[in-house]
TORVONU-869541 format. One line per 4 residues: their letters; for each residue y, z, x negated of N, C-alpha, C. Coordinates in steps of 0.02 Angstrom, whole numbers, plus 50000, padded with zeros to 5 digits. Layout:
<rs>
a	Y:Z:X:Y:Z:X:Y:Z:X ~ ...
</rs>
This chain:
<rs>
mtrv	49940:50000:49958:50000:50000:50000:50063:50000:49956 ~ 50111:49958:49974:50174:49956:49938:50220:50010:49964 ~ 50248:50050:49919:50293:50103:49938:50363:50089:49910 ~ 50414:50103:49949:50483:50092:49928:50514:50159:49914
afpf	50544:50166:49855:50578:50228:49837:50652:50222:49857 ~ 50670:50257:49910:50739:50255:49934:50782:50302:49892 ~ 50847:50287:49884:50891:50331:49846:50916:50391:49887 ~ 50886:50401:49945:50906:50457:49987:50846:50479:50029
ltlr	50850:50536:50061:50797:50562:50102:50787:50518:50164 ~ 50725:50511:50186:50709:50471:50245:50666:50511:50293 ~ 50654:50484:50352:50613:50517:50403:50539:50501:50395 ~ 50498:50547:50415:50425:50538:50413:50395:50581:50468
epav	50330:50576:50476:50297:50619:50525:50306:50692:50505 ~ 50311:50737:50553:50307:50727:50626:50375:50720:50659 ~ 50426:50703:50621:50493:50698:50650:50497:50641:50700 ~ 50463:50586:50685:50465:50527:50729:50397:50517:50762
salp	50399:50509:50827:50338:50495:50865:50349:50430:50903 ~ 50310:50378:50885:50318:50312:50917:50250:50290:50944 ~ 50245:50282:51009:50183:50257:51039:50176:50183:51024 ~ 50114:50157:51025:50103:50086:51012:50139:50043:51064
wtdv	50154:49981:51043:50184:49933:51089:50133:49916:51144 ~ 50158:49900:51203:50116:49877:51258:50142:49810:51283 ~ 50097:49763:51292:50114:49700:51326:50115:49715:51400 ~ 50174:49719:51429:50181:49742:51498:50144:49697:51547
ssqr	50142:49632:51533:50110:49586:51580:50036:49597:51587 ~ 50003:49620:51534:49931:49631:51536:49913:49704:51529 ~ 49963:49747:51514:49952:49819:51501:49906:49829:51441 ~ 49906:49780:51397:49865:49785:51336:49905:49820:51281
elgl	49874:49868:51249:49906:49903:51193:49899:49862:51130 ~ 49954:49856:51093:49956:49815:51033:49961:49860:50972 ~ 49912:49856:50927:49913:49898:50868:49967:49876:50820 ~ 49991:49923:50778:50040:49906:50728:50007:49865:50673
gsaw	50049:49834:50631:50023:49789:50580:50011:49721:50610 ~ 49952:49693:50599:49936:49627:50625:49895:49634:50689 ~ 49912:49595:50740:49876:49595:50803:49872:49523:50828 ~ 49833:49513:50880:49823:49446:50906:49836:49446:50980
ladw	49876:49399:51004:49890:49392:51075:49856:49329:51100 ~ 49800:49339:51135:49762:49282:51160:49792:49257:51226 ~ 49770:49197:51244:49790:49166:51309:49865:49161:51316 ~ 49898:49140:51264:49971:49134:51266:49991:49061:51256
dnar	50044:49040:51290:50076:48976:51275:50151:48987:51280 ~ 50190:48937:51255:50262:48949:51249:50299:48947:51316 ~ 50263:48938:51371:50294:48944:51437:50292:49016:51461 ~ 50257:49059:51424:50250:49129:51444:50294:49174:51402
dipl	50338:49212:51435:50377:49262:51401:50333:49323:51385 ~ 50354:49361:51335:50315:49420:51315:50357:49483:51327 ~ 50340:49522:51379:50376:49585:51392:50343:49642:51352 ~ 50382:49674:51309:50357:49728:51267:50388:49795:51287
rrhl	50349:49848:51279:50375:49915:51294:50342:49966:51248 ~ 50382:50016:51227:50354:50072:51190:50398:50133:51199 ~ 50369:50191:51187:50406:50254:51192:50420:50280:51122 ~ 50482:50302:51110:50503:50326:51044:50536:50394:51052
rvdf	50516:50442:51011:50545:50509:51015:50558:50536:50945 ~ 50615:50571:50936:50632:50603:50873:50642:50677:50885 ~ 50607:50718:50847:50619:50790:50849:50677:50804:50801 ~ 50736:50819:50828:50796:50824:50787:50797:50886:50743
eiaa	50761:50938:50762:50758:50997:50719:50719:50980:50655 ~ 50662:50946:50664:50622:50926:50605:50659:50873:50565 ~ 50690:50824:50601:50727:50771:50567:50784:50799:50525 ~ 50818:50849:50552:50874:50880:50516:50850:50912:50452
tqle	50792:50945:50455:50764:50976:50395:50744:50924:50344 ~ 50712:50869:50367:50690:50817:50321:50749:50782:50287 ~ 50803:50773:50323:50861:50736:50296:50914:50782:50265 ~ 50906:50847:50275:50956:50896:50253:51025:50881:50283
iaae	51023:50868:50349:51083:50855:50388:51081:50901:50449 ~ 51136:50931:50465:51138:50975:50524:51119:50935:50586 ~ 51076:50963:50628:51051:50928:50687:51108:50904:50732 ~ 51161:50945:50736:51217:50927:50779:51256:50867:50752
dlel	51251:50854:50687:51287:50798:50656:51245:50735:50649 ~ 51182:50739:50668:51136:50683:50657:51134:50637:50718 ~ 51150:50574:50707:51144:50522:50759:51104:50464:50729 ~ 51057:50439:50769:51013:50386:50745:51019:50325:50790
rvvl	51034:50269:50759:51040:50206:50795:50971:50172:50797 ~ 50949:50152:50856:50884:50120:50864:50895:50044:50870 ~ 50866:50007:50823:50874:49935:50822:50806:49902:50821 ~ 50795:49853:50864:50734:49814:50865:50749:49746:50833
rigt	50714:49730:50780:50724:49666:50746:50667:49620:50766 ~ 50684:49564:50798:50636:49516:50822:50637:49455:50775 ~ 50578:49435:50752:50572:49376:50709:50516:49331:50734 ~ 50518:49268:50712:50465:49221:50730:50460:49168:50676
gtgn	50403:49132:50676:50393:49079:50627:50336:49094:50579 ~ 50311:49042:50546:50257:49049:50499:50283:49073:50432 ~ 50237:49091:50387:50256:49111:50319:50268:49186:50315 ~ 50279:49209:50252:50289:49281:50241:50355:49306:50269
marq	50405:49261:50272:50470:49279:50298:50483:49243:50364 ~ 50503:49281:50414:50518:49250:50479:50575:49200:50473 ~ 50568:49143:50507:50621:49092:50504:50680:49110:50547 ~ 50669:49146:50602:50724:49166:50646:50720:49242:50655
vddr	50777:49275:50650:50780:49347:50656:50837:49365:50704 ~ 50824:49412:50749:50874:49433:50798:50872:49508:50803 ~ 50929:49541:50787:50933:49614:50791:50959:49634:50861 ~ 50923:49679:50894:50941:49700:50961:50950:49776:50963
lqgv	51011:49798:50974:51026:49869:50977:50997:49899:51041 ~ 50959:49954:51033:50928:49987:51090:50967:50047:51115 ~ 51005:50077:51071:51043:50137:51090:51046:50185:51032 ~ 51074:50244:51046:51083:50296:50994:51050:50360:51018
lrkg	51009:50389:50974:50978:50453:50988:51016:50509:50952 ~ 51020:50565:50985:51052:50624:50956:51022:50686:50988 ~ 51040:50744:50963:51014:50806:50992:51035:50810:51065 ~ 50987:50821:51109:51001:50820:51181:50980:50754:51212
reem	50976:50701:51172:50949:50637:51195:50901:50613:51140 ~ 50841:50640:51140:50796:50633:51084:50741:50581:51094 ~ 50740:50548:51151:50687:50499:51162:50713:50441:51205 ~ 50677:50385:51201:50695:50327:51241:50633:50283:51249
viee	50636:50241:51299:50586:50189:51309:50619:50122:51289 ~ 50589:50089:51241:50614:50024:51218:50580:49970:51260 ~ 50619:49929:51292:50591:49874:51332:50629:49810:51315 ~ 50592:49759:51295:50622:49695:51279:50575:49639:51302
tiag	50603:49589:51332:50564:49530:51351:50584:49473:51304 ~ 50535:49447:51268:50547:49394:51219:50532:49326:51250 ~ 50580:49282:51252:50571:49216:51283:50520:49175:51244 ~ 50470:49151:51279:50417:49112:51246:50442:49049:51214
rlls	50494:49019:51242:50520:48956:51215:50551:48965:51146 ~ 50567:49027:51127:50598:49040:51063:50547:49056:51008 ~ 50483:49062:51027:50433:49085:50980:50395:49028:50948 ~ 50371:49041:50886:50331:48992:50849:50281:49030:50805
srli	50217:49022:50821:50161:49047:50781:50151:49123:50785 ~ 50205:49161:50782:50197:49234:50784:50261:49267:50807 ~ 50253:49328:50830:50309:49370:50850:50309:49432:50806 ~ 50364:49443:50771:50372:49502:50728:50421:49549:50762
adth	50401:49612:50772:50444:49662:50803:50447:49723:50757 ~ 50504:49733:50724:50514:49790:50681:50560:49840:50715 ~ 50538:49902:50722:50580:49955:50751:50613:49993:50694 ~ 50680:49998:50695:50717:50031:50642:50755:50091:50670
lllh	50755:50145:50633:50800:50201:50646:50851:50202:50590 ~ 50915:50192:50607:50968:50189:50558:51016:50248:50569 ~ 51048:50268:50515:51099:50320:50521:51159:50290:50558 ~ 51177:50321:50614:51229:50292:50656:51299:50304:50628
aspa	51311:50364:50600:51376:50380:50572:51366:50427:50513 ~ 51411:50424:50465:51407:50467:50407:51417:50540:50427 ~ 51368:50584:50414:51373:50654:50437:51420:50695:50393 ~ 51452:50744:50424:51498:50787:50387:51460:50839:50347
nrgq	51407:50867:50377:51367:50919:50344:51302:50889:50319 ~ 51297:50882:50254:51238:50849:50226:51223:50877:50156 ~ 51160:50865:50134:51140:50886:50068:51154:50832:50016 ~ 51140:50848:49953:51155:50801:49899:51113:50738:49904
lspr	51051:50743:49929:51007:50685:49935:51006:50656:50005 ~ 51048:50681:50048:51050:50655:50117:51079:50585:50119 ~ 51056:50544:50167:51087:50478:50175:51160:50485:50196 ~ 51203:50441:50171:51274:50447:50187:51302:50388:50226
paga	51292:50326:50203:51326:50270:50238:51295:50256:50306 ~ 51337:50240:50353:51313:50218:50419:51273:50154:50409 ~ 51217:50150:50444:51174:50092:50439:51117:50101:50390 ~ 51114:50158:50354:51059:50171:50308:50993:50175:50348
rlwm	50942:50140:50324:50879:50140:50359:50838:50201:50342 ~ 50819:50239:50394:50784:50302:50384:50711:50299:50404 ~ 50693:50250:50445:50624:50244:50468:50615:50175:50498 ~ 50553:50148:50492:50537:50086:50526:50462:50079:50533
dhld	50440:50039:50582:50371:50016:50583:50370:49942:50603 ~ 50311:49911:50596:50307:49839:50595:50250:49815:50640 ~ 50266:49769:50685:50216:49736:50727:50218:49662:50711 ~ 50161:49633:50691:50156:49562:50677:50105:49533:50725
lhle	50129:49500:50776:50088:49478:50831:50075:49403:50825 ~ 50014:49385:50809:49995:49314:50803:49984:49285:50873 ~ 50010:49226:50885:50009:49196:50951:49956:49142:50954 ~ 49905:49153:50995:49849:49107:50997:49870:49036:51013
geep	49913:49027:51062:49929:48960:51085:49960:48916:51033 ~ 49987:48945:50978:50019:48905:50927:49970:48882:50873 ~ 49907:48906:50875:49859:48888:50824:49811:48836:50851 ~ 49801:48780:50814:49758:48727:50838:49685:48750:50840
rfpm	49649:48725:50889:49577:48736:50892:49542:48672:50872 ~ 49488:48679:50833:49453:48619:50814:49396:48608:50864 ~ 49379:48544:50876:49328:48529:50925:49258:48548:50900 ~ 49215:48567:50947:49145:48582:50932:49100:48535:50971
evms	49043:48520:50942:48996:48474:50973:48926:48500:50963 ~ 48887:48501:51016:48817:48523:51013:48772:48462:51007 ~ 48726:48464:50960:48680:48408:50950:48616:48433:50918 ~ 48564:48391:50921:48501:48406:50887:48507:48386:50814
fser	48505:48435:50769:48511:48420:50698:48448:48384:50672 ~ 48391:48397:50704:48330:48363:50681:48334:48288:50693 ~ 48374:48269:50743:48385:48198:50756:48444:48171:50715 ~ 48499:48208:50716:48559:48184:50682:48552:48184:50607
fsgr	48519:48234:50579:48513:48241:50507:48440:48236:50485 ~ 48402:48195:50516:48331:48188:50501:48319:48174:50427 ~ 48275:48216:50397:48258:48206:50327:48309:48235:50278 ~ 48361:48268:50303:48413:48296:50260:48414:48372:50266
peay	48438:48407:50214:48439:48481:50217:48478:48508:50277 ~ 48530:48473:50300:48570:48497:50355:48530:48506:50419 ~ 48472:48474:50424:48432:48476:50485:48411:48547:50504 ~ 48409:48591:50455:48385:48659:50468:48442:48710:50472
apwy	48504:48688:50469:48561:48734:50472:48579:48748:50545 ~ 48600:48809:50561:48620:48823:50631:48687:48790:50649 ~ 48730:48778:50601:48793:48743:50614:48812:48703:50552 ~ 48858:48656:50563:48881:48613:50509:48954:48596:50520
lhwv	48995:48609:50469:49067:48595:50475:49081:48527:50443 ~ 49106:48481:50483:49122:48415:50457:49198:48410:50446 ~ 49217:48398:50385:49287:48385:50369:49290:48349:50302 ~ 49344:48313:50290:49352:48274:50229:49404:48308:50185
pgsp	49383:48339:50130:49430:48371:50084:49478:48320:50053 ~ 49533:48345:50028:49579:48303:49991:49639:48279:50029 ~ 49641:48292:50095:49698:48269:50135:49722:48326:50180 ~ 49749:48380:50151:49769:48438:50191:49826:48424:50239
erdf	49860:48367:50231:49915:48352:50276:49890:48322:50342 ~ 49825:48306:50346:49797:48276:50407:49798:48326:50465 ~ 49798:48299:50526:49797:48340:50586:49731:48379:50589 ~ 49736:48444:50597:49677:48487:50596:49629:48470:50653
ggav	49656:48462:50714:49614:48449:50771:49575:48383:50766 ~ 49604:48334:50729:49570:48270:50723:49526:48264:50662 ~ 49536:48307:50612:49501:48300:50548:49443:48349:50540 ~ 49439:48399:50582:49389:48452:50574:49347:48456:50638
rlfl	49282:48457:50629:49237:48462:50687:49178:48507:50668 ~ 49161:48552:50714:49105:48597:50704:49046:48574:50746 ~ 48991:48558:50712:48929:48538:50746:48884:48599:50753 ~ 48856:48609:50813:48811:48664:50827:48741:48637:50840
nsdr	48691:48668:50810:48622:48643:50812:48586:48665:50876 ~ 48576:48619:50922:48542:48635:50985:48469:48652:50974 ~ 48441:48633:50916:48371:48650:50901:48362:48725:50890 ~ 48416:48760:50873:48413:48831:50860:48433:48869:50924
adfm	48386:48876:50969:48401:48907:51034:48425:48979:51025 ~ 48398:49014:50975:48418:49084:50964:48491:49088:50944 ~ 48512:49044:50899:48582:49042:50878:48627:49020:50934 ~ 48609:48967:50969:48652:48940:51022:48662:48992:51077
erfv	48610:49030:51094:48617:49080:51147:48669:49132:51128 ~ 48667:49156:51066:48715:49207:51044:48785:49179:51038 ~ 48791:49117:51013:48858:49088:51003:48891:49074:51070 ~ 48855:49044:51116:48883:49027:51182:48902:49091:51220
agdr	48864:49144:51210:48878:49207:51244:48937:49244:51212 ~ 48961:49217:51155:49018:49248:51122:48999:49310:51082 ~ 48937:49313:51059:48915:49370:51019:48962:49380:50960 ~ 48989:49440:50953:49042:49453:50904:49021:49436:50833
gtvq	48964:49460:50812:48942:49447:50743:48929:49373:50730 ~ 48900:49339:50779:48884:49267:50770:48948:49226:50763 ~ 48995:49237:50810:49058:49200:50807:49096:49215:50744 ~ 49096:49279:50723:49132:49299:50663:49105:49263:50602
vvla	49039:49260:50594:49009:49229:50535:49023:49154:50534 ~ 49018:49121:50592:49031:49049:50594:49104:49034:50577 ~ 49150:49073:50605:49221:49061:50590:49236:49078:50517 ~ 49206:49132:50491:49218:49150:50421:49194:49095:50374
dtml	49137:49065:50390:49111:49010:50349:49160:48951:50350 ~ 49188:48937:50409:49237:48883:50415:49299:48898:50374 ~ 49324:48959:50379:49382:48980:50342:49370:48976:50267 ~ 49311:48999:50245:49296:49001:50174:49291:48930:50145
qivg	49261:48885:50183:49254:48816:50158:49323:48784:50148 ~ 49366:48790:50198:49430:48755:50194:49479:48791:50148 ~ 49487:48856:50158:49534:48895:50116:49511:48894:50043 ~ 49445:48905:50032:49419:48907:49964:49430:48841:49927
ylid	49418:48786:49962:49428:48721:49930:49501:48709:49912 ~ 49546:48723:49958:49617:48711:49945:49643:48755:49889 ~ 49620:48817:49885:49641:48861:49831:49612:48838:49764 ~ 49548:48820:49764:49516:48798:49702:49549:48736:49674
hdha	49573:48693:49717:49604:48630:49695:49680:48634:49693 ~ 49706:48695:49703:49777:48709:49692:49822:48661:49731 ~ 49806:48651:49794:49846:48606:49835:49916:48636:49847 ~ 49967:48598:49831:50036:48622:49837:50055:48636:49909
elqq	50022:48602:49956:50040:48612:50027:50032:48684:50049 ~ 49985:48720:50018:49974:48789:50037:50033:48834:50021 ~ 50073:48814:49971:50128:48855:49948:50194:48835:49979 ~ 50195:48784:50021:50256:48764:50053:50277:48815:50105
ddpe	50342:48825:50113:50366:48872:50163:50350:48849:50234 ~ 50352:48784:50245:50341:48758:50312:50293:48699:50310 ~ 50227:48712:50304:50180:48656:50306:50184:48621:50374 ~ 50165:48560:50376:50168:48520:50437:50130:48555:50493
pgsi	50163:48572:50549:50128:48606:50603:50068:48566:50627 ~ 50013:48600:50638:49952:48568:50662:49909:48538:50608 ~ 49932:48540:50545:49894:48511:50490:49841:48559:50465 ~ 49795:48532:50423:49744:48573:50392:49776:48627:50349
saqa	49828:48609:50311:49861:48657:50268:49895:48713:50308 ~ 49924:48695:50366:49956:48746:50408:49904:48796:50435 ~ 49846:48769:50456:49793:48814:50480:49767:48858:50424 ~ 49759:48829:50364:49736:48868:50307:49786:48923:50289
rfwi	49850:48907:50292:49902:48957:50279:49898:49014:50329 ~ 49886:48997:50391:49880:49049:50443:49822:49095:50427 ~ 49765:49067:50409:49706:49108:50392:49720:49151:50331 ~ 49753:49122:50281:49769:49160:50220:49813:49220:50236
elaf	49864:49210:50277:49909:49265:50294:49874:49317:50337 ~ 49824:49296:50375:49785:49343:50415:49741:49386:50371 ~ 49711:49355:50320:49664:49390:50275:49699:49427:50219 ~ 49756:49400:50196:49790:49430:50138:49865:49439:50153
pgqd	49881:49481:50202:49951:49488:50222:49995:49514:50166 ~ 50052:49480:50156:50101:49502:50107:50085:49487:50035 ~ 50030:49453:50021:50011:49438:49952:50033:49367:49934 ~ 50058:49359:49872:50080:49293:49852:50020:49251:49832
fsri	50032:49186:49827:49977:49138:49817:49941:49149:49751 ~ 49978:49164:49698:49947:49173:49632:49899:49232:49632 ~ 49917:49285:49668:49873:49343:49671:49810:49328:49710 ~ 49816:49290:49764:49758:49271:49804:49711:49227:49763
rslr	49740:49179:49727:49699:49135:49686:49664:49174:49631 ~ 49699:49223:49602:49669:49265:49550:49611:49306:49579 ~ 49620:49331:49640:49567:49369:49672:49505:49326:49683 ~ 49515:49264:49703:49457:49219:49713:49421:49207:49648
ersp	49457:49202:49593:49426:49190:49528:49392:49252:49501 ~ 49425:49310:49507:49399:49371:49475:49349:49408:49519 ~ 49359:49406:49584:49316:49444:49629:49301:49403:49692 ~ 49259:49352:49686:49244:49310:49744:49213:49349:49802
atfh	49178:49404:49787:49148:49443:49841:49203:49476:49883 ~ 49255:49503:49849:49310:49533:49886:49348:49481:49926 ~ 49359:49423:49895:49392:49367:49929:49354:49348:49993 ~ 49289:49342:49985:49247:49322:50042:49249:49375:50096
aall	49245:49439:50076:49245:49493:50125:49310:49496:50164 ~ 49367:49480:50131:49431:49481:50165:49434:49427:50219 ~ 49407:49368:50203:49406:49314:50253:49357:49332:50310 ~ 49301:49363:50292:49253:49383:50343:49284:49434:50391
aaad	49322:49481:50363:49356:49531:50405:49409:49497:50449 ~ 49447:49450:50421:49498:49415:50460:49467:49374:50516 ~ 49407:49349:50504:49374:49309:50555:49356:49350:50616 ~ 49348:49415:50607:49333:49458:50664:49394:49463:50710
vase	49455:49462:50681:49516:49462:50720:49524:49393:50753 ~ 49516:49340:50713:49527:49273:50739:49475:49254:50790 ~ 49415:49284:50787:49363:49266:50834:49375:49291:50904 ~ 49431:49327:50914:49449:49348:50982:49472:49288:51024
ip	49482:49231:50993:49498:49170:51031:49439:49154:51075 ~ 49448:49146:51140:49392:49131:51184:49368:49060:51174
</rs>
């Protein structure tokens, strides 16, 4: 975990109590960090709600500021777009907390037409005004960030799905090793700019009734392994061959490289490309396990 050393005291538990975000339309609770919003398209707005409370007696002790002088500005920062940095950011003031008004319900509806690939919602507690009674290490300037948490919500409708086809491998691949595989990913390496939906196809072996029954039923482990294998083939190849498209800030939407970038950010959030490539070279087992774990999140796609 990356830790930031602030030049002043900040808030921590148990001074701040923030319940998880809820998607009001479905009443689904959204975990902090990375989450997945299935069944979404850009015609659907996303109504979010959460409860936030600050214990001002504890906060005053942590910040070395008199509770009566402490005011906290609540700001919700909304971002969207692919890549490590959101392309669009919008700060929305929620109000000011102080002793006597120590809690609030944050409610925001995010217009679907403004979103692309993901929704980032960062909750910030900022110092509202410079306090008169403070300690030597207390925060002083108005606007100093004292606490935050991060929601990174991946939007299913923005990610391309590749077509699947069921066939008899004993007939299609007669006399070849593929005839005995439960699935086969067909794609042509070397052209990551190609449209993902048209260049990638997953063949499922109808001869393997045991596999087909689990896959069609949506068995978690089966779907996870198949998707992880797909991710490993495409992501691994592009990393091994150092394709520049993976490192572009804005790969062509819907392309193989854009889908690979999405998977990489899902499996290795916040890590730069050189570190990910080094991990694949030095510890392929760890690299593989990270993609396998990410596939469990991505396999929530129906």
